[in-house]
N, C-alpha and C positions, 0 to 999 in steps of 0.2 A: 627476767630480761626486761629492760626498759622499753617502752613503746614509743613509736615515732620513727622518723627516718634518720638514720645515722649518716648516710652519704649526702643526701640532698636537703637543702633548706630553701624556702621561698625567697626569691630575689625581687622580681618586679613583673609587671604585666605590660605587654606591648599592644598597640593598636586599639586602645580604649580612649575615646574622646568625648562622647556625648551620649545621652539617652533621651527618653521622651519628655524630659522636663525642660522648661525654658531656661535659657542662660541668664546671667546677670552681668551687667556692665558696671564697672567701678572706675573712678578716676582718682589717681594719686597726685595730690597737689605738689608734693615735694619732687616726685619723679617727673611730673608733668606728662603722664602717660596713662592711657586707658588699659584696663585689664578685663578679661572675660573669665567668668566663673561658670563652670559646667558640672553637672552631677554625673557621676559614673558609679552606679551601684551603691555601695555603702560609704563612698568618699566623694570628694569633689576636687576638681583640678582648677588651677588658676593659670591663665595664659596671658602674655602681653599681646596687644593688638598689632604692634609694630612688626613682629616676625612670627607671631603665633607660636612662640617658644614657651614651653611649660616653665612656670615660675615656682609653683608650689603644689604639693599634694597633701591633702588633709589626712589626719589620722583616721583609721577605719572605725566605723560605727557598727554597733551590733546588728542593725537592720538597714535595709535599703532606704535611701533618701526619697521622701515623697513630695517635698517642695523645697525650693531654694529662694532665698532673698538676701539682700545685703544693703548696708548703709556705709557711711564713710569709714567706720572703725571695725565693724564686725560683719561676719557672714552667718546668717541664720538658716538652719536646716530643720525640717520636720521629719521625725522618724517615729512612726506609729502615733502614740498619744503624747509624745514628748517633743519639745522644741529645744535645740541646742544652739548655742552661740559660740562661734569660733573666732579666735584672735590670731593675727599673723597668718591667716589662711591655713592653719595647721591644727591647733590644739583647742579643745573645748574649755571655755572659761565660765560659761553660764549654762544652767539647765533649768527649763521651765516645765513643771509637771502639774497636772490638774485637770486635763481634758478627759472626758469620758468616752471619746471616740477618736478615731484617727484624724490627725490634722491634715488638711489639704490646701490651705491658703495661709500665706504670711504677708505682712506689710510692716516694714520698719517705719516708725512714726516718731521722730525726734528721740527723746529719752525713753520711748516705749516701743514695744513690739506687739502687733495685733495678730492674733492667730484665730483661725476658723476651722472647726472640726466637722466631721460628717454628721454629727448630731445636731448641727445648725447652731452651735454655741460659739459666741464670739467673746474672746478674753483679751483684755488689754493688760500687758505685763509691764512692770517697771524693769528696765534692762539691768541696772546695777544690783538692786535688792532682790531680784527674782520673785518679787511678790505680785500678787494679782491686784491690779489697780481697778479694773472694772470688768463686769461680765454682762453681756447682752444675749438674750435668748430669743430667737425668732421662731414663729410657727412654721414648721417645715412644709405644711400643706399650702399656705398662702405666700410664704416668702422663704424660699430655700436659697441661701447665700451661695452664689457661684462666682462672683468677682468682687474685688475690693480695690479702692484707690483713694488717694488723698488729692483733692483738687488744689491746684496751685493757688497760693495766697489766701486760701480758706483756713483760717486759724482754728485748730482743734476740730476740724470737720473731716468726716470720712464718708465716702460715697460707696454704698453697697449695691451690687447688682444681683438679681435672682434668676433662677432657672424658669420662673414663671414669666419673666420679661419685664418686671417692674424695677424701679430704683428707689432707694431711700438715702436721705442725707442726714447724718447724725452728728451731734456734738458730743464727743466722747469725754469731754471734761465735765459737762453738766449732765451727761447721760440722758439727753433729750433727742427725740425724733423731730428734726426741723422741717422736713418736707418729704412728701411721697410723690414720686413721679409715676404717672400712669403706665408708661413703658410701652411695650410692643408685644404682639402675640407670641413671639419666639423667645426662648431663653437667652439671657445675656451670657456670653462666653468671655468677652474681653472688655475691660475699661481702661482707656489710655488718655492721658492728658495731652492736649494739642498745644502747639506753641502759643496759641491765643488764650488769654485768661477767660475763665468762665465757660470755656468750650472743651468738651471731652469727646473722644471717639468711642463709640459703642459697637462692639461686634456681636452679632446674634448667631444662634445656631442654625438659622435659616439661610445664612450666607449674606444677610443684609448688613450694611455698615451705615451707621447713623452718626452724623456730626451734630451733636446736641448742645445747646446753650442751657446750662443748668441754672443760670441766674434768672432767665425769663421762661424756662421750661418750654423751649421751642426747638424744633429740629431745623437746622440750617440747610442740610443737604443729605441725600440718601444715595447709597450705591448698592449694587447687587452683584455678588460674584456667584458663578455657577458651579463652583468646585466643592460645595459643601459648607459646613460651619466655618466661621472665622476663628482661626486658632491664635492669631496675634496681630497686633497693630503697632505701627511706628510712624513718626512724622519727621521729615527732614527739617533741619534748623540752620541750614547753610544758605538760606535765601531763596530756595526753590520750594514752592507750595505743593509738595508731593507727599502722599501717604502710601505706605506699603502695607499690604494685608496678606497674611499667610493662610494656607488652606490645608486640608487633610491629605491631599493627593501630591503635595510637594511643589505646587505652583505658587508663585508670588505675583500679585496684581499691584501695579503702580497707578495711582489715581492722582490726576491734577485737580487740586482743590479750587483753583481759580476758574478753570474752564469746566469743572465738574464732569470730567470724563476719564475713561481709562486710557492711559497714554502708552502703557507697555505691559507685556506679560513675560515674566521670567519663568518659563516652563521647566519642569524637572530640576528646579534648584536643589531639591533633595529627593531621594527615592521614597521617602516616607513623609508623614505629616510634618509641616513646619512647626517645630516646638516653640521657637522664639525667634524674633527678629528685632533688631535695634539699630536705628541710625545714630551714629556718633554725633555728639553735640558739636555743631559748627563745622563738620567735615562731611564730604560726599562719600562716606563709607557706610555700608550696611552689613551688619553681622547677623548671620543666621545659623541655627543649629537644628538638628532633627534626630529622630529615633534611628536614622540610618548610620549612626555613629560617625557623624561628620560635623565639622565646624567650617564655615566658609565666610570669607570677607569679600564683599563686592564693592567695586568702585564705580562711580557714575561720572565718567569723563568723556563719554562718546555722545554723538548726536542721536536723537531718537528717544532719549530718556531712559534707556535700558542700562543695566549694570553689567559689567564684565567681571569675571572671577579674578581677584587679585591674589589671594593666597588661601590655602585650605589645609586642614588636617583631616584626613579620611582614613577610616578603618573599614573592616568588613561590616556590611549591614546585615549579614546572616552568618551563622557560625562557620568557622573554617573547617574544612573536611580533611585537609592534608597540609602539613608543614614540613619544610626541609631546608637545612642550611645550604647556602650557595656560596662557593668559594672556599679557600683554604684557611682564611683568617677567622672564620666564624662570626663575622660582623653583620652578615645579611641572612635573613630567613625568608624564603619564598613561602607564600601561603595562598592556597586556593580555597575559596569559600562557596557556600551554597548560593550566594548572590551572583555567581557566575564570573567574578573578577579574579584575577591573579595579581597579587601584590607582593611587594618586597618591603620588609620591615628591618630597620637597623637597630642593632643592640647598643650602638654607640650614642647616636643622637637622632632625634625625630626628623631633622632636616634632611637626612639621607634616605628617608622613606620614599618609595615611589610606587605608583600603580601602573601595571602593565595593561590595564583595561579589561574590557569584556570581549569574549570571543565572538566573532561573526563570520558567517560563510562568505559574505561579500563586503570587504572593508570599504570600498568606494561608495557603495550605496548607503552604508551605515553612516558615513561622514556627511552625505548630503541630507539624509533623513535621520531624525532622532532615533537613537538606538533603542529607546524605550518602546517604540512602536515598530521596530524592525522585525519582521516576521522571520528573517533569516538569521537572527542572533542565535548563538549556540547556548545550550544549557550549561549547567554548572560543571566544573572540572571535577572528576572523581579521583584521578591520580595523575601524577606527572613525574618526570625525571629531568634532572639538570646536570650540566657539566660546565665548569668555568674555563677549562682549557680551550684556548683558541676561540673564545666566545665572540671576539671581534671579527672573526672571519665568516662565521655562519651562525644560524639560529642554534642556541644552546639549550633550549627547553622543549621537551616533547610532552604534550598533554592529551589526556583522553577525556571525553565528555559523556555525560550520562545519556544512555540510550543511543549513542552515535558510534558507528564503526569507524568513522573518519577520525584521524588523529591530527592535531594541529601543532605547528611549531611556533615558538615565541622567541623573540630576540631581546635578551636582557640588556644589551648595550643601548639599543634604541628605546627600550621600555614600551614595546608594543608587540602586537601579534606578528608572527613571521610571514614569510612569503609562501610557504608550502603547506599543503594539506595532504597528508599521507593516507592513502586508501587503496588496498589491493583490488584489482579489477574483478577478480573472481568472486569477491564478496559483495558486489554491488546489489545482487538480488536479495541477499540475506543480510539486512542491516540491523538485525537484533543481536548480533554476536557481541560478546564482551571483549574488551581490549585491555591489554597491559602494555606499559611502555618502559623502556630502559635506555640508558645512554652509555655507550662504551667509551672508556676513558682514553684520551689523547689521540685516538686514531679516527674514529667515526662514530656515528650514532645509529641506534637500532630502533626500529618499530616492529614488534613481533605480535602477531595475532594468529594463534594456532600454528602457523608455519611460515609466515612471510617476513622478509627483511627489506626495509626501505631506508634510504639515506635522506636526512633532513638538509644536507648540503645542496643536493640536486633535486630532491623529491622523487627520485627514480627508484624503482624496485630493484633490489640487489640479489634476491634469492629467497629460498624457503627452507624450512627445517622439516624433514619427513617427506616421504614420497607422496603420500596422500594426506596424512594428517599427523601432527606431532603427538597429540593426545586424543584419547577417546572421550572427550568431554571438554568442558571449559578450562582454559589455561588460567591458573590461579596466581602464577608468579613467574617472572622472567628476569634473569640477571646475567651479567657478563663479568668475567674475572678481570683483575687489574691489568693483566698483560694481553688481553684480547686473544686468548688462546682457547678458552672454553666458554660455552653458553649453557646455562642450566635452566630448566623449565620444570614447573610442577603443575600437574593437572588434576582435574576432578576424578580421573581414573586411578587415583591413589599412587601414581608413579612420579618419580623424579628422573628426568632424562638429562644426561650430560652430553653435549654436542661439541664437535670441533667448530670453532668460530668461523674459520674461513671455508673449509671444505663442507661444513654443515652435515657431517656424518655423525651418526649416533655412536657414542663411545661406551656409555654405561647407563644402566637403568637400575633404580632402587625402588623397591616396593615398600611404601610407608605403612600399609595396612589400614590406614584411615585417610579420609579425604583431607587434603590440605586447605587452609583458608587463605594464607598469605605467606610470602617468603621475604627474607631480607639477607643480603650478602655483604659480609665485611671483606672488601676487595683486597686489603693488604694481607690478611691472614688466610683468606680462602675459606672462611667458615660461613656456612649457609644455615640460617635459622629458619625453620619451617614450623608454622603454627597450624595445628590440626583442629578439626571441628569437634574433637572430644576434649578440648581445652588444654591439651598437652603440647609440649614443645620438643622438637627434635633439632639437633645441631649436626650438620653434615660437613665433613672435612672434604673439600674439593680435591686435595692432593691424594689422599688415600681412598677416596670415594666410599667412605663408610660413615655410618652414624656414630658419632663419638660421645654425645651427651643426650640424655632424655630428662626433661623436667616436667613435673606435674605440680599442681597447686592452685591454678586459676579455677574459678567457679563460674566463669562466663566466657563468651567468645573473645579471643585475643584480637584486638583491633589493630595494633601496630607494634613494631619492635625496632630497637636501635642498639647498635654496638658502641662501646666506648672506643676512642681512637686507637688504643693499643690492642683491642680485641679481647680484653680480659673479661669484660662484663657484657652481659646481654640484658637489656632493659626492656620490659614488656608492659603493655597496658591492655586491660581487658574491660569487658562490660560489668565485671564485679566491682568496679570503681577502685581497683588496686593498681598500683605501679610497683612492679617487682624488679629487683636487680639480682641476676644470677651470676655467680662466679664460675667461669668456664674451667679454669685449671682444677679447682677443687670439686666442681659439680654440685655446689650448694647454693641455697638461697641465702643471701647475705643482707638484703634490705627489702623492706616492704612497708608501704604506707597507703592509707585510704584517702580519697578526695571526695568532695561532695558530688561532683559530676564526673561521669566516666570519661576518661581520656580517649579521644578518637585517633590521635596522631602524636607521634613522638619523633624527635630528632636531637641527636647529640652533637654538640659543637666539635668541629675538627680539632680544636685545641683542647677539648675536654673540660672546659671551664663551666659550661652551662648545658643544661638539658631543657629543651623547649617542648611545650605540650599545648595541644588544643583540646577543648572539652565540649561535651554535649551542651547545647543551649547557652554557650558563652561565646562572645564576639572576640575576646582577646586571645593573645598568645602569651603563655605564662612561662617565665624563666625560673629555673631552679639551679642554684649555684652548687658546684661540686665541692664539698667540704674537705675532701682528701687533698685538694691542692693548697689549702690554707693551713693545714695542721695535721697532726697524727690522728688517725681514725682507726679504732679497733674494730675490725670486721670479724664477726663470728657467725657460724652457721645457725640459721634460725630453725627452731623445732617444727615438726610437721603440724602441731596444733597451735602455732603462733597466730594470735589475733591482733592485727594491726589497728592503730587508732587513726582517726580522721585528722588530716592536716588541711587548714584553710588554704585556698588558692592565694598566691602572692598578690599583693596590691601593686599599684602603679608607682609607688615610692621606692626608689632604690634603697636597699639595705633595710627594708621594713621587716621587723621580726614578728612573725605571726605566732610563733610557738611559745615565746616567753620562757617560763620556767622549765618547760619540757625539754628545750634544747640544752639548758644547763645541766639537767639530769643526765642527758645522753652523753655530754662531755665528761661528766664526773664518772661515768660508768667505765671509761677506758682505763685500763691498768697499764701504768708505765713499766716497761721492761728494763731492768738493770742487768747488764751483761756481767757475768763473773769474770775473774781474771783468767780462768782456764775453764773452757766448756767441758772438757773431759780429760782424765789423767792420761789417756792414750794419745791425745792430740798434741802435736808440737805447737807451742804458742810463742808468738813474738812479744817483745816488750812494749810496742806501740810508742816508744820514745822517738824523738826527732833524730833524723840521721846525723845531724851535726853533733850529737852527744856521744856517738860511738864509732862512726864511720871513718873518722880521720885520726884515730888513735895511732895508727902505724906511721902516719906522715906528719906527726906533730912537730918534729924537729925542722922539717922543711917549711911548714907554715910559720913557725917562729922566726926562722931565718928570713923568710920573705917579708914578714910584718915588722922586722926590727926597725925602730925609728932611726932616722938619719942624724938627728940631733936631739939632745935632751929637751923635754918640755919646759917652756918658759912660764913661770908663775907670774900672772899679772900683778901690778903694783897694788891695786885696790881690789883684791879678790873678794867676792861675796862670801858670807859665812855659810859653810855647809858642814853638817855632821859627818865626820870621817867614818867610812865603812870598810869592812873587810872584803876583799875580792872573793867572789863565789856566786853560785846560782841562787842561793838564799841570802837576801840582804841582811847583814848584821852590822850594828854599830861597833866601831873600834873603841877599846877602852882608852880612857884619858891617859896621856903620857905625862902630864904636868902634876898629877896628884901625888906621886911618890918621888918626884924629881929631887926634892931636898933631902930625902932619906936614902936615896939610891947609893948602894955601896960601890966602891971603885974596884973591888976584888972580883975577878972573873970566875963564875961558877961553871965549870965544864960539865956538870951534871945536867944543866939545863939544855945543853946542846944535844945531848943524847936522849931527850924526852920522847916517849912513845906517843904516836898520834892516836886519835880516837879510833880510827879504822883499825890500826894495829891492835889496840886493846880488844875491839870487838871480834877480830879474827882469832885472837888467842882464846877468848872465852867460848867462841863457837867451836873450836877444836875440842874443848872439854865436853861440851853438850852435844856435839855432832849436829847442830842446827845452824845453818848458815844464812838464814833469812836476814839477820841483822846486818852483817857486812855487805851482803848483796844490795840491800836497801840503801846503805850509805853510798855505795858506788853509783847507784842509779841517780842520786841527787847531786853528784859531783859533775863538774865539767871535764873536758878532755885534759886540761892542764893539771887539774887536781888528781885525776886518776893516774896520770903519768907519774906525778910526784909520789903518790902513795905506793905504787908498784916499785919504784926505784928505792924507796925507803925500806923495802923488805929485805934487801941484800945485806949480808953481814958487814961489808965495808961501809954501809950507811947507817949502822946501828941496828940492823935486823938480825935474823937468825935463820938457819937452814930449816928448823922445825916449822917456822912461820911460812916459809916458802912451800913446804909440804902441805901446810894447812890451806894455802891459796889453791893448790892443785886439787885438794879434796873439795873445796868450795865449788870449783868449776865442775868437778865430777857430780856433785849433788845437783847442780843446775841442769846437767845433761840428763840425770836420772829423773828429775821432776818434769823435764820437757817444757819448762817455763823459761822465759827470757832467753830463747835460743840464740837470737842474734847477739845479745850482749855476751853470752858465754863464749861465742866465737871471737868476738872482738877483744875481750879481756885476755883470753888465752893467747891470741896472736901477739898482743903487746907484751905479755909476760914472757913468752918464748924469745921475743926480740931482745928484751933487756937482760935475761938471765940464762940464755942458752948455754954459754960457756960453763957457768957454774953448775947447771943441771948435769952436764956431761961428766963433771968431775966428782959428783956426789952420787953414790949408789942408791941411797934412799930416795933422792929426787928422781933418779932414772926409773926406779921401780914404780913410783907414783905416776910419773909421766906416761909410762907404758900403759898403765891401767886407764888413764884418761884417753889415750889414743885408741884403745880397744872400744871403749864406750862411744867415742866419737865416730869410729868407723861403723859400728853397728847401727847407730842412729842414722847416719847418712845412707847406709844401704837400705834400710826400711823406707826412708823418705824417697830414695830414688825409685824403688819399686812402686810406691804409690803414685809418683809422678808419671811413670811409664804407663801404668794402668789408666790413669786419667787421660793422658794424651792419646792412647789407643782408642778409648771410648769416644773421645771427641772427634777424632779423624773418621771413625766408623759412622758416627751420627751424621757427619757432614757429607760423606761420600755415598753411603748406602741408600738405596731406594726402598723406603719402608712401605 
């Protein structure tokens, strides 16, 4: 059996925008537009600044990118000990190898690219030839290169900064050290050209910022930020002498270079360190990115010198813990992350993404005071439930938070936290209880913890399940069926309870024998999947209240489950890094594949086109396309010893093929099934011909009379040349009439008028061999008019014979015996009786043969009627009986 996934193939990743590497800004002269390039794992993205819309996604690299740089034509990335150059923001066109350690700095320099590795070796490469132009080696003890830049207007000059605090100016063409700057006690982290010639900005690990004149080796001004080392520097070029400096805590300081003072602080611009910041040339726009998976564009158009957020692309800054489709079209995915935020990602376009924010106990205080320092902010969401029906009337999302008994509501329409916080009064003293949430469809919403029901519309308590407690232990799962008739709960006491939804009475209990971990209900089919702590799965039918399927095969705890929209598949993800698909009707494992990181959450699109997953230590949401919607997929039960292979997580490029030749092998594995003409000799089989070929045979005279032309057709004077054809279903060219016109005899040959047709001859030969496939095949190729003419020609007054009429009845009898072309046999027999009924009644031989056909026809219809009645009885019993 071929390895890999047959059902799912990687499509794309959502919610990935930036990592800890600094972005690069490029300007396209032809488009007259700025573009941002950010690194995301083993590929990079290109966005336009105008709308922050993604323009291109590069091809994936074998390793994660360690540094990013760009010039006018190419984008350079460092991966391990190699440097790759990308053209058109997508494909690798140059590869530079020769470093003995990992590369951590890059600088495009005209027709060359300068790279610095961890071994303190600097190599200057020729871009086109990929050859080494120059190599400079520094003593790591005295001068460890930590920053590099090209001073403006300094021809062939490169300025190096060191972690010891010193600077060196080199001429890379002559390979000479021109000048050594004494530097400062702290290491250099950033070197940035200022708008003034000969002046550079130097950022130090101590948080000090030096504006230094390298021509005279003197410091013009010094600034000190209290937020740690300087991570990035940028200068405004639109007429305002302002410098921006990034910090490891996410703050940005704005310094006025004329007044030499701090004019503004942009606190919490990012949740993590500022990886890069860039002022666009000649515009009051500042672009920042950070390791919090966010890109932000700030505009400086307000008084006070501070910037306001103009546009952004934000993802989760910590891995998502639960994902779930919201709505019936499958275009939106709700995601709760360990960063405490609840976000909605669109599978159509990124402009439809939205963040519902961070939970807080007191929203008003959080608005007045920064949420980062809000002591009342809620921890991360552990689970949530949503319902799109009537979401404009009330809060449609219920969420549970880690370590909190209180459950919060969220409003998807407003994109913010809701008005209610649901918490039973009797649990105020014991706040360590765990909580599970669910939403009942169309009518109301539930919050259930051990036994209580509350409504997010009003925030009021509606009732409880169980007199004292619903389960003797923690509740591991709660679900409500699609009609709001039953509520099912699973607890640590190894029991599954089924309750009446409105009366809240216990209807039935099922002993699982093992403690459940989580549950998932398919509301349309009433199938409840229960994952147990022994790594097995049980499927419970809510209608019969019995366990109908048991699956085993996982080698780790099951994290999440999802049903296909039709309820046929159960898709499970476990800590053994496998994603398995179980076929419920057959009770077999039909698909299984491995991923590098265990999936913690799964959700299947309501339309069945995509499976979305979130994984351990990954910030993105990964979409897997359903191959069964695009073509025929052969699903076979996998053996118990099946060993799956690892499939890479999909990239951010739609349609990216991660599997390559493996997918082709899987497609070639499928065997195309060719249906025979008759599945079994005992089965009555129809001809599968169009109805127009046989259904109107009895009414052909009426059709001809109705379609009779009112006047003869008029031949146009200058008619185009067409090859004459013979009327019929199979096109045939008519023989030329002019070829024998000169030799044509004027004597009429009456023998020609009585010439036998091809069908007549076939029928005569079939009577001798008793095999009637030939004439039946000829009739199947004819049209209604041709069949009518052939059957009329069998009569003695039309040149036929009584024995041939008997042969036709024998042909119909053979068709009934073989039980093939049953519809054609009925139609041909009906037309034959219509044309020759008087003659049959006068000939004893024809009467005898017709009676035999009548008996076979009656036997066939009797057996078919019996089968029809049995099937109808079984269907009516299935529909009405309560199983």
